[in-house]
Structures are given as C-alpha cells and as structure tokens.
C-alpha positions as CSV (number, residue, x, y, z in Angstrom):
1,M,0.3,0.6,-0.2
2,L,1.5,3.7,-0.7
3,N,1.5,6.3,1.6
4,E,0.1,9.6,0.9
5,Q,3.7,11.1,-0.2
6,D,4.9,8.0,-1.3
7,I,6.0,7.9,-5.4
8,A,3.6,5.1,-7.7
9,P,5.6,3.0,-9.4
10,D,5.0,2.8,-13.1
11,F,2.0,0.7,-14.6
12,E,0.2,0.8,-18.6
13,L,-3.5,0.6,-18.9
14,L,-5.7,0.5,-21.4
15,N,-7.6,4.0,-22.0
16,D,-10.9,4.7,-23.7
17,Q,-9.5,4.5,-27.5
18,D,-8.0,0.8,-25.8
19,N,-4.4,2.4,-26.5
20,S,-1.7,2.0,-24.6
21,V,-0.8,5.0,-21.5
22,K,1.8,4.3,-19.2
23,L,1.9,6.4,-15.9
24,S,5.6,8.1,-16.6
25,H,4.2,9.5,-19.1
26,F,2.7,12.1,-17.5
27,K,5.6,12.4,-15.0
28,G,5.5,16.5,-14.5
29,K,1.7,16.9,-14.4
30,W,-1.2,16.3,-11.6
31,V,-2.5,12.8,-12.1
32,V,-5.8,12.0,-10.6
33,L,-6.8,8.0,-10.5
34,Y,-10.9,7.3,-10.7
35,F,-11.3,4.1,-9.6
36,F,-14.5,2.9,-9.4
37,P,-17.3,-0.3,-8.5
38,K,-18.8,-2.9,-10.8
39,A,-21.6,-1.9,-13.0
40,M,-24.6,-3.3,-10.9
41,T,-23.1,-3.5,-7.3
42,G,-23.4,-1.7,-4.0
43,G,-20.7,1.0,-3.7
C-alpha cells in the first residue's frame, strides 16, 4: 500500500480508445486516478 507522498510505481493500462498509456507518460503533471465499483454493485 502506498502512503501519502509516496511515489507511485509505473504501470500501463488501456485507455477508452484501446491505446496503451503509462503513468510515466504524465511525469511532472498532476494525475487523478479514479477507481469505481463494477456496474450494478453497491459502492
């Protein structure tokens, strides 16, 4: 688990257009990661 002020490890995901995006592509910029629950679940 990361703590406040920790540096996040680099990772790679697909965006909404199925293009690969790495966290390191945004180095020096503010990034917000938003995780949401699966559809039709409480949360």
